[in-house]
C-alpha positions as CSV (number, residue, x, y, z in Angstrom):
1,X,-99.3,-303.1,223.5
2,X,-101.2,-306.1,222.3
3,X,-102.5,-306.6,218.8
4,X,-105.9,-308.2,218.1
5,X,-107.8,-309.3,215.0
6,X,-111.5,-309.0,214.7
7,X,-112.6,-311.4,211.9
8,X,-115.8,-310.6,210.0
9,X,-117.1,-311.9,206.7
10,X,-116.0,-308.6,204.9
11,X,-112.7,-307.8,206.6
12,X,-110.2,-308.8,209.2
13,X,-109.8,-305.7,211.3
14,X,-106.5,-305.3,213.1
15,X,-106.4,-303.1,216.2
16,X,-103.8,-302.4,218.9
17,X,-104.5,-302.0,222.6
18,X,-102.0,-299.9,224.4
19,X,-102.3,-300.5,228.2
20,X,-104.8,-302.6,230.1
21,X,-108.5,-302.7,229.6
22,X,-111.2,-301.6,230.5
23,X,-109.5,-298.2,231.0
24,X,-106.9,-296.2,232.9
25,X,-107.4,-293.9,235.9
26,X,-111.1,-294.6,235.9
27,X,-111.4,-293.2,232.4
28,X,-112.8,-295.1,229.3
29,X,-110.5,-296.2,226.6
30,X,-109.3,-293.5,224.2
31,X,-109.8,-294.6,220.6
32,X,-107.7,-292.8,217.9
33,X,-108.7,-293.1,214.3
34,X,-107.6,-291.6,211.0
35,X,-108.4,-292.1,207.3
36,X,-106.4,-293.0,205.2
37,X,-104.0,-293.1,208.0
38,X,-103.6,-296.4,209.8
39,X,-102.6,-297.2,213.4
40,X,-98.9,-296.4,212.8
41,X,-99.7,-292.7,212.4
42,X,-100.8,-292.4,216.1
43,X,-97.7,-294.0,217.7
44,X,-96.3,-290.6,218.8
45,X,-99.6,-289.3,220.2
46,X,-100.4,-292.6,222.0
47,X,-97.1,-292.5,223.7
48,X,-98.1,-289.4,225.6
49,X,-101.0,-291.2,227.2
50,X,-99.3,-293.8,229.3
51,X,-101.9,-293.5,231.9
52,X,-104.8,-294.3,229.5
53,X,-105.9,-297.4,227.6
54,X,-105.4,-296.2,224.0
55,X,-106.9,-298.1,221.0
56,X,-105.7,-297.7,217.5
57,X,-106.7,-299.6,214.4
58,X,-106.1,-300.0,210.6
59,X,-109.2,-299.1,208.6
60,X,-110.4,-301.8,206.2
61,X,-108.1,-302.3,203.2
62,X,-105.4,-300.2,204.8
63,X,-102.3,-301.3,206.7
64,X,-102.9,-304.8,208.2
65,X,-106.7,-304.9,207.8
66,X,-107.3,-307.2,204.9
67,X,-110.6,-306.8,203.0
68,X,-112.5,-309.8,201.9
69,X,-115.5,-308.0,200.3
70,X,-113.9,-307.4,196.9
71,X,-114.3,-303.6,197.1
72,X,-111.7,-300.9,197.1
73,X,-113.8,-297.8,197.9
74,X,-113.7,-296.2,201.3
75,X,-117.1,-295.1,202.8
76,X,-117.6,-293.4,206.2
77,X,-120.7,-295.4,207.1
78,X,-118.9,-298.7,206.4
79,X,-115.9,-297.5,208.4
80,X,-118.2,-296.4,211.2
81,X,-119.6,-299.9,211.4
82,X,-116.1,-301.3,211.6
83,X,-115.2,-299.0,214.5
84,X,-118.4,-299.8,216.3
85,X,-117.6,-303.5,215.9
86,X,-114.1,-303.0,217.5
87,X,-115.6,-301.0,220.3
88,X,-118.1,-303.9,220.9
89,X,-115.3,-306.4,220.8
90,X,-113.3,-304.4,223.5
91,X,-116.2,-305.0,225.9
92,X,-115.1,-301.9,227.9
93,X,-118.2,-299.8,227.3
94,X,-118.3,-296.4,225.5
95,X,-115.0,-294.8,224.6
96,X,-113.5,-291.3,224.2
97,X,-112.3,-290.7,220.7
98,X,-109.8,-288.6,218.9
99,X,-110.4,-288.7,215.1
100,X,-108.5,-286.9,212.5
101,X,-109.0,-286.0,208.8
102,X,-111.1,-288.7,207.1
103,X,-111.2,-290.5,210.5
104,X,-113.1,-287.5,211.9
105,X,-115.7,-288.0,209.1
106,X,-115.9,-291.7,210.1
107,X,-116.4,-290.6,213.7
108,X,-119.2,-288.3,212.9
109,X,-120.9,-291.1,211.0
110,X,-120.3,-293.4,214.0
111,X,-122.0,-291.0,216.4
112,X,-124.9,-290.6,214.0
113,X,-125.4,-294.4,213.8
114,X,-124.4,-295.4,217.3
115,X,-124.7,-292.3,219.6
116,X,-124.2,-294.3,222.8
117,X,-120.7,-295.7,222.0
118,X,-118.7,-292.5,222.3
119,X,-118.8,-290.2,225.3
120,X,-116.6,-287.4,223.9
121,X,-115.4,-287.0,220.3
122,X,-112.7,-284.7,219.3
123,X,-113.0,-284.4,215.5
124,X,-109.9,-282.9,214.1
125,X,-110.1,-281.2,210.7
126,X,-112.8,-283.3,208.9
127,X,-112.6,-282.7,205.1
128,X,-116.3,-282.2,204.5
129,X,-116.9,-280.5,201.2
130,X,-120.6,-280.2,201.6
131,X,-120.4,-277.7,204.5
132,X,-118.4,-275.2,202.4
133,X,-120.0,-272.2,200.6
134,X,-117.7,-273.0,197.6
135,X,-118.5,-276.7,197.7
136,X,-118.8,-277.0,193.9
137,X,-115.4,-275.4,193.4
138,X,-113.9,-277.6,196.1
139,X,-115.2,-280.7,194.2
140,X,-113.6,-279.3,191.0
141,X,-110.3,-278.9,192.8
142,X,-110.5,-282.4,194.2
143,X,-111.2,-283.8,190.7
144,X,-108.2,-281.9,189.5
145,X,-105.9,-283.7,191.9
146,X,-107.4,-287.0,190.7
147,X,-106.9,-286.1,187.1
148,X,-103.2,-285.2,187.6
149,X,-102.7,-288.5,189.4
150,X,-104.4,-290.5,186.7
151,X,-102.4,-288.7,184.0
152,X,-98.9,-288.6,185.6
153,X,-98.7,-290.8,188.7
154,X,-98.2,-290.5,192.4
155,X,-95.5,-287.8,192.5
156,X,-97.4,-285.4,190.4
157,X,-100.7,-286.3,192.1
158,X,-99.2,-285.7,195.6
159,X,-97.8,-282.3,194.4
160,X,-101.3,-281.4,193.2
161,X,-102.8,-282.6,196.5
162,X,-100.4,-280.4,198.5
163,X,-101.2,-277.4,196.4
164,X,-104.9,-278.0,196.9
165,X,-104.8,-278.6,200.6
166,X,-102.5,-275.6,201.3
167,X,-104.5,-273.1,199.2
168,X,-105.7,-270.3,201.4
169,X,-109.4,-269.4,201.2
170,X,-112.0,-270.4,198.6
171,X,-111.1,-272.1,195.4
172,X,-111.2,-269.1,193.0
173,X,-110.4,-268.6,189.3
174,X,-106.8,-267.9,190.5
175,X,-106.5,-271.3,191.9
176,X,-107.7,-273.0,188.7
177,X,-105.5,-270.8,186.5
178,X,-102.3,-272.3,188.1
179,X,-100.1,-274.6,186.0
180,X,-99.7,-278.2,187.2
181,X,-97.1,-278.2,190.0
182,X,-93.6,-279.6,189.5
183,X,-93.3,-282.7,191.8
184,X,-89.6,-282.0,192.3
185,X,-90.5,-278.7,193.9
186,X,-92.2,-280.7,196.7
187,X,-89.5,-283.4,196.9
188,X,-91.7,-285.8,195.0
189,X,-90.4,-288.2,192.3
190,X,-91.4,-287.3,188.8
191,X,-91.3,-291.0,187.7
192,X,-94.6,-292.8,187.3
193,X,-94.6,-296.2,188.8
194,X,-97.9,-297.0,187.0
195,X,-100.0,-297.6,190.1
196,X,-103.4,-295.8,190.4
197,X,-104.7,-297.3,193.7
198,X,-103.7,-294.6,196.2
199,X,-106.7,-294.0,198.5
200,X,-105.8,-290.4,198.9
201,X,-105.1,-289.4,195.3
202,X,-107.6,-291.5,193.5
203,X,-111.4,-291.3,193.7
204,X,-111.6,-294.3,196.0
205,X,-112.1,-292.1,199.1
206,X,-114.4,-289.5,197.6
207,X,-117.3,-290.8,199.7
208,X,-115.4,-289.5,202.7
209,X,-115.2,-285.8,201.5
210,X,-118.7,-286.1,200.0
211,X,-120.2,-287.2,203.3
212,X,-123.1,-285.0,204.5
213,X,-123.3,-284.8,208.3
214,X,-126.7,-285.2,209.9
215,X,-126.6,-282.2,212.1
216,X,-129.9,-283.1,213.7
217,X,-128.7,-286.5,214.8
218,X,-125.4,-285.1,216.0
219,X,-126.9,-282.4,218.1
220,X,-129.4,-284.9,219.6
221,X,-126.7,-287.4,220.5
222,X,-125.5,-287.7,224.1
223,X,-121.9,-287.5,222.7
224,X,-120.0,-284.4,223.5
225,X,-118.6,-283.3,220.1
226,X,-115.6,-281.0,219.8
227,X,-114.5,-279.9,216.3
228,X,-110.8,-279.1,216.3
229,X,-108.5,-277.2,214.0
230,X,-104.7,-276.7,213.8
231,X,-103.4,-273.2,214.7
232,X,-101.1,-273.3,211.6
233,X,-103.9,-274.4,209.2
234,X,-104.9,-270.8,208.5
235,X,-107.7,-270.7,205.9
236,X,-106.9,-273.9,204.2
237,X,-109.4,-276.4,202.9
238,X,-109.7,-278.5,206.1
239,X,-109.5,-275.5,208.4
240,X,-112.5,-274.0,206.5
241,X,-114.4,-277.2,206.7
242,X,-113.7,-277.4,210.5
243,X,-114.9,-273.8,211.1
244,X,-118.0,-274.5,209.0
245,X,-118.8,-277.8,210.7
246,X,-118.3,-276.3,214.1
247,X,-120.7,-273.5,213.2
248,X,-123.4,-275.9,212.2
249,X,-123.1,-277.5,215.6
250,X,-123.3,-274.1,217.3
251,X,-119.7,-273.9,218.4
252,X,-116.3,-272.6,217.5
253,X,-113.5,-275.1,216.8
254,X,-111.0,-275.8,219.5
255,X,-107.6,-274.7,218.3
256,X,-104.8,-277.3,218.6
257,X,-101.1,-276.9,218.1
258,X,-99.5,-277.3,214.7
259,X,-101.1,-278.3,211.4
260,X,-103.4,-280.9,209.9
261,X,-101.0,-283.7,211.0
262,X,-100.0,-281.9,214.2
263,X,-100.0,-285.1,216.3
264,X,-97.5,-286.9,214.1
265,X,-94.0,-287.4,215.3
266,X,-90.6,-287.3,213.6
267,X,-91.3,-290.6,211.7
268,X,-93.3,-288.4,209.3
269,X,-91.8,-286.2,206.7
270,X,-94.2,-283.5,207.9
271,X,-93.8,-283.8,211.7
272,X,-96.1,-281.9,214.0
273,X,-95.9,-281.2,217.7
274,X,-97.2,-284.4,219.3
275,X,-96.2,-283.5,222.9
276,X,-98.0,-280.1,222.8
277,X,-100.8,-281.7,220.8
278,X,-101.3,-284.4,223.5
279,X,-101.4,-281.8,226.2
280,X,-104.2,-279.9,224.4
281,X,-106.1,-283.1,223.7
282,X,-105.9,-284.1,227.4
283,X,-107.2,-280.6,228.4
284,X,-110.1,-280.9,226.0
285,X,-111.0,-284.4,227.2
286,X,-110.6,-283.5,230.8
287,X,-113.0,-280.6,230.3
288,X,-115.9,-283.0,229.6
289,X,-117.5,-282.1,232.9
């Protein structure tokens, strides 16, 4: 693996190249992106593609990519511009892409703006509130997580986030009638360290879940787009957004092993099944023809 830095006026983007370029086995590079996950979250998944050139990167303001624009918000269109700049810097032509969570939203914005730079996109559980029938209630649920975080800190905020993202079905009155969860019940510290800059729990990344995909542009793009969902995700928020987004594209989501972070290894407190996940991803990518 080699680490590169793409310096721009707004950010120094750090990305890792696993294997030689331009590709492996006659295939284009495989770019893996997340949000707010940085490159470290893809170490287990990337290890199962030793025959491919795999690219991972840290989104601006996260991990090793230092912002110079003075901003703290995270917007899919801006992130898409960054990813496009890295693809251009690789000089290896269009890429295949696996994108998860907020990274999947970035990837949809990328294909919309630069449709010729991705041949196949596997977009795994994009959290797109706008595609839900209960979008207004989902916005209220998201705001509730932010409010708990602002009031009580990261442990309480993460507990509220887990409750929101594990809720099955639409956000009904029963959801909003629940008391605030006890952080200790989720193994979270109750102490408040005073910080309020978490990109997941604050409103800094609301532009990600507020993103409205351009269905016309996506269906017109030459990119093959596959929306993916975890087999354990049930009827949770991101499973529902995946099903809805796939429907708007005239497809059903491809079912992948495990849960929302199913590609993550044992280094995570919520490990998935990265080996099985990699096999499924390889099958989907190989099915491009």
